[in-house]
N, C-alpha and C positions, 0 to 999 in steps of 0.2 A: 361441414362449415370450413371455410376457409381459413388457413391459419397464416399468422405473420410468417414473413422468411426468416430465415437463419441468418446469423452474420457470414455463412459460408455462402448460402446463395447471393447475398448483396454487396459480398466481395467480386465474387463471378462476375454478377452484373456489370460490376464497375470495369473489370477486364472486358467486358464486351462495348463497354461505352467509351472509356478512356484505353486504348488498348494498349498504346505507345507511349503514354503519360506517366513521368516518373512519379512512383507511388511514395518508396520510400530509400532513403539516404542513408546507409549503415556503415562507416569507416569507408573505404574507398569501392564500395559497391553502390549504383545506381539499376535500382528495381521498378520496371514499371508494373502498373496494374495486373497486365497479365503473366508478368513473369511471377509475381505473388500468386495468383490465381494457380498456376502451375505448379509451383512449388508447395502449393498447401495440398492440391490433390496427391501429387507424388508423396509425401511426408504420412497423408492419412493412408496410402495405401502400404506404405510402410508399417506404422502402426496397425492395422488391419491384418496385415501378414503376420506381424508378431503379437494376435490374439486379442487385439484390443476391440472392445465390444461397447456398445451401449451401458453407460454407468459404470466402466470402468475409467481408471484415472490415469493420468499421463503428468510424470514429474519434471519441471525447469531445476536445475542447479546450475545456476549460473549469471552474469550479469547480463544487462541488456542487450539486445539483439535483435534482428529481423525474424530471425527463427521463430522467437518467442511468439511472435504473431500469426505466421505460417501454422505454427501447431492450435495456435488458438483456433483458428480457422477450419483445420482439420480435424480439431476435437468436434468444434459446431456441425461438422459434416458427419463423424461416429455417432455423435450422441454420448460422446464420453466428457471427461472433467479435465482440464487442465489446472494443476496447481504451481504457479510461484512460487520458490520458497527464497526465503532473505536467506542471501549468498553470505551476507555478513554475522552469520553465528556461528558459535563454536561448534567442536565438533559434536560434542554430547547434545546441543540444540539441534541441529540437522539430524542427527543420527535417531531423536524423536522424530521428528518429521517425516522419516524416510518411514519408520515401522508405522509410524500413525496413518499415513495417506494411504501405504500400501498399492502402491502406485506399479502396474504392469512393466510401464516402460519409463526408464530413467534416463534424461539425457543430462550430461555433466559438460564442467567446461573444464581442462586444465590451466589455462593460462592463470597468473595471479593466485586462484583461487580452488586451485587441484589438489593441495596437499591437503588440507581441512575436509575437502570433499571426499578424498581416498579414505583417510582416517573414520570418516563419519560411516562413510558403506561397510567397512569393516566391522566398526562398532554396531551398525545397525542390523548387520547379517542379512542383509535384502537379498531375496531371492527374483528380483526385477530384473529383466533385460535393459541396461547400460548401455546407453551409444554417448560417446561423445561429440559434442557438436561443435569445437573447433579443429579436429584433425583434419585430415584429408586421406587417409588411407580408407580402402571401401569399407570398413564398419562403420564409419565416422557417418556425422549426419550429412556431409555433402557426399560423400561415397554411397550411401545410401539411394537418397535423393537420384543419383546419376544415374544408378540403377533401376529405379523404380519403374513402375507404367504409370504413364499420363494421363488415364484416362480417369475421368469423373467417376468415380463407381457408384455403389449404393449407398445412399442416405441414411440415417436415422428417422423413426417414424417422427409425423407431425408431432407430437406432444415432447419432443425432445427439447423445445423452446420452452419449457418449464423445468427442466432439470438442470442441475448444475453443468454450466459450463465453464466457470472461473474459480476457483480455489486458492485463497488467500490468507495466511495463517495471520490472525489478530496478534497485539502484543501480548504477553501472558499474565492477564489479569486470575488471581487464583491458584498462582504457580505454575500453569504450564499453559502453552498458545493454544489455540483452535481455529478450525478451517471454516472459516467464513463462506459460504457456498451461494453463489451468483449466478442466476438462470441467464440465457440469451435474450428471451424478450426484456428482464429487468436491466440488463444492463444498453439495449437495443434504447431504451424509452431514455433511460439516464443521457446516452448519448446526445437524444435528439435536444433533450433538455439543453444540456450545456452548449449544443451547436447556436440553437438562437441566443443563449445569455452571450457568448462570447461573440456572436455575429459571424461565423466562420463559413463561408464558401468554399467552391473551388479552388480558388485563386490563393487559398491560406496555404501558409506554408508553415507548419508547426512543429515545437522540439520537444521531445521526449527525453528530459536527461534525469527525472524522479524513476529511484530504482524501480523495477516493472513487477516488483513483490507490494509495491503500494498501488490502490484504487486510483488515486489522481493520475497516475502514468497510463492509464486507459484513459481516462476520462480527458487527457492529453492527445492520446494518440488514436483512438476511434474517432472522435466527429471529425478532424481534417481526414484521415485516410478515407470515412464512408463517404465525405461529400466530395471525394475526389481530388482532394490537395494532394501536396506533398510531405510525408512526415519525416524527419531527421531524426535517427536514434542515435543518442550518446551512451556509449557504452557503461559512464561513470562520470560523475559531475567532478568536473578538474577546471580550473579557470580557462587556463591554456584553449584547452580541446573547444570548449564551448565558447569561446571568443572569436577561434577560428569558423568555428561551423556557422554562430549567427551572422558573421561576416560574408562568409561565402556563398551562405546559402537564402541569404536576405531573410531570418525565418521573424515570423512576427507573433506569433503565439505559444504558449508554453509555461509550465509554474517552474519558478526557483525558488526554493527557499532564503531568506533572509541571510543567513552565511554564507550563501554561495554566491548570493547577488554582491555583498561585502567584498567577497575574496575576488570577484571580476572586477568590481569598481575599481580594486588597488591595482591589481594585474594591469588593466588597461587605463590608468591613470594618464599615460600619455597620447593616448587616442590612436592608438597605430592600427586598432581594430573598430571599422564603423559598425554600432550595435543599435542606429538611429532606428532601424528598422523594427526594432522587437517593442512591443506593446506590453508596458509593466504597471501594476499599482503599486508595486514596494518603494516607499517614502526614504530611500538611503541614501544619503550625500554620497556624491558621484555616480552612483548605478542612473538617479534619477536623471540625471542631466545628460548621460549619453545614450539614454533608451528613450523611446515615446512614451506617451500615456494609455494605458489601457484598463482596462473594466475590470472591478473587484468582486470576481465571483463570490467570497464570502459563504457566508451563512454557518450551517452546522450541518454534519451527517457522521457515519464512520464506515467503515468495511463491508460491515454487514448488510448493508442498505445501499449498498454500490456509490456510497462516496458522498457529499454533500447534496442534501436531499430539501434543507431547508435553505434556499438561495437569498443570499442578498441581492442578488440584481434584480429580483421582483420585487424588492421594496425592503427597507431595515434601517434604522437609524445609526445601527454599529456593524463592523466587519464581521460581530458576532451573529447578528440578526437578519431576519428573513422572513420570507412565505414559503409555504409547502408547496415543492414541483408538482407540477399540474396533473400528474398521473399518480398522484399518493396520497393520502390522508395523514393527518396529526392531530394525537391529543396529548393535551398535556394533564396530568393525572396525579391524584391524591392518592397516598398512601393504600386507601381502603379500594380503590377503584373506581370511584367518582371522579367527574373532571373539575379540575382546579380552576376559581374563579379568575377572571381577568387580573392581570399583574400579579397573582402566586406564584410559587415555584412549584412544582411538579414536577413525575418524569415523564420524559417523551417519549410518547409510542405510535410508532408507524404504520402504517397498512399500507399494500401497494405491489406491484409486481417486481419491485425490487427488494423486497421484503420478505422474511418469512419461510426463507428456504432452511433457514438458522445452519449450525456447523456439521460441517462433516463427523462423524461416528460420535456425535454427543447428545443421546437422545436423552438424558437427564436436565442436561444445561437446557437443551430446545427445550425440554417442559416449563423449565424455570421461565426462561424469558420469553415464551409466548402465551398470550391470553386471547385464546380464540385464535383470529387471524391477525392478531396485531402480535407486534413484535417490540418487545420491552427495551430501552435501549440503554439503559441506565444510566442516563445523562440528564441533569438536572434543567427544564426551563421554564418561560413565562413566556403566558401569550398575552399583547396587550389588548384593548379595547380595540385597535384600528386592524385587529389582525395578524401583527408580526410576531414571530416566534422568538425569542433570544435566547441562545445559549449560556447556561450560569456555570456549568463544568460538569463533570464525571460525578457519579453519585460514589463511584468506587475510586480507592486512591490514583494516580496516576502525576507522573511527571513527565512534561514535552521537551525533550531537547534536540533542538536542529532540527524539528518536524518529525521527530521518532517519539512514540507515547512509551513508555516506559513503567511498567506497574512494579511498584515498592515489594509486594508478595512475592516473586519472581528472584528478584534479585536481595532482598534478605535471606531467602531460603539458602539462596550461595554463600551468600558472605557469613552465615551460621553455621556453615560445613568444616569451617575454620575451626581447628582444636583450640585457639586462641581467645574466641568468641564465644561469648554468653548470651551476647541478645541484641540485636539490629534492628537499625531502621531508618528508612531512606526517605528524605525530602528532596524537594529541588530548591535551589537558591538562584535569585534571579540574577541574570546573566545578557548582558547587551547586543549579543552575538547570537547566543544559543537559546537566548530567552529563557531558560534554566538551566542549570547545570547539576547532575548526579551527584547529592551529597550522600557520604553515609555517617550514621552517629553509632556505635558502639561500646557494650561495656564487656570489660576483659576479664578472664580469670585471673585467679589471685595469681601474682608473679609472672603474669606473659606480659609480652610487648608486641607493640604493630605498627607500622608505619603505612601510610599512604601506599607507598613504593610495594611493599612484600604484599599489600591486601591487594592492589591492583595484579602483581606477578601472579598474585594464585588464584583469582577470577580469571585469567585473560584465556584459558583454554576451558573456562565453566560457562558464561556468558559472553554476548556479543558486547564487541568495545564500547559502545554508547551507550552500555547499562553499566559499565563500571563507574565507581565514585570517582570524580574527578576532585572533589573534597572529603577530610575525615574530621570528625571529634571523637573523641574519647572520653566517654562518662564513666562516674564509678556505678549508677544505677540507672536502668532504664524508666523513664516515667510510663506508666503504663494506663491505660483507661479500657477496662476489662479485660481481656484479653488480647489487644493489639496496642500497638504502642501508641501512647498521645499525641499525635503530629502536629496537633496545635500549638502544645506545651514546646518542643522540639519547634517549630516553626517559628514561633516567640522566641527563645532562648539563640538558636542560629541563623536566623537573617531568612527562614523560607519563605517563599511567595510567589508571584507572577504567574500562579497556576492558571489553567485554560478557564477563564471567564473568571477567574476569583471563585470557584464552586464553595471553597472551604469559608469564605463570608458572607453567602448567599441566606 
């Protein structure tokens, strides 16, 4: 029976269809579709020489770059999985991922993030092959590509399209992060859906500025790239660099979080950069006047199901509502496993090609999250009589700050390791730019003293910076609800709120 083509095969077809057409812009490089296919083949041959086989894993420790796409295509050819790790993490967090993913080859970056990466490598005691991607010697990524064979080698079996191709670690609910596994075919179907929802054709110019350890970056990259358009990859989200990139390349599509758009609006207040080509649905003063209007992709989803899968573009009354993508099924389920009636809250379950692979190396958690072939999202939702699904918020405690998900359990564990602290809780307090800021509430040991500054300094090397509290309150006794902090009481006392979908009020 014929199988769907892999991303590798589709990319090589684009190299035949548009050989000289610019596919990727990254820093001072302009790479054609033929260049990308050639480089993907070469790095695949490098990986194969290092022993990478079907089912193995390759790890990327660095910022956005064209090389991430090349490795993605190489892994698609070999039937391996590419894990793109959060470079913003602390030494301890990165070391955990290095040990957990057990990659055969690790690509790392020296510029800006090298010190943390080197420390994490030592802490993890990894025996993987480490290759620096931003070097220029013979053992670097570029050096190895130059020396590698250009021939397209043997491909993985046809069943590889259903194996994990991309592995992205989700936020650390339960105290540790988990690597969500996404298949070639699942990502392909998501790509097609977002291509249609955004109206992307071969003349599109797309922006990838969201870190590529987030699924939305791939939903910015793959539709434009696979349609034969041009993708500009930003190494990181800096207002000046993004203004220059949008202005120079006449970029049309791409996702920017509100805080970044607000920074750009301030930086470009004199309109020295023309951003009118960029289509955006963000209603931010200054920003909306300097950009064009664009579709609101909206809806709800999660990394574990390859991103937004209930899409506002298919009909919905709010940005957090919509209808299920045409390649998947959804249920809203009562605690007893029956379907919730229209208008009533329940847990959102998803079934389809983009769901069901679960987490890498987490059999117990996967067993908990799967019900047959249905994936339990642990998100609350309601289905209305007209068929639309509205996201109400996570069942698990979560703070969302500047587009990042922060699960209190992880941060609370780090805070409670401080010798002066006897109890800790994390809430989100509303913020006009960040949506929420992480706010800590702690109880102290007798005669102990603590300031926000000393706590932040203590946590600096333990958790990522965006997870560290920006505000701190000290209480004599932590209010509890069973074995966990009484978050509702803490919200009421310290002004918590603005949670995604206002789940705690649902």
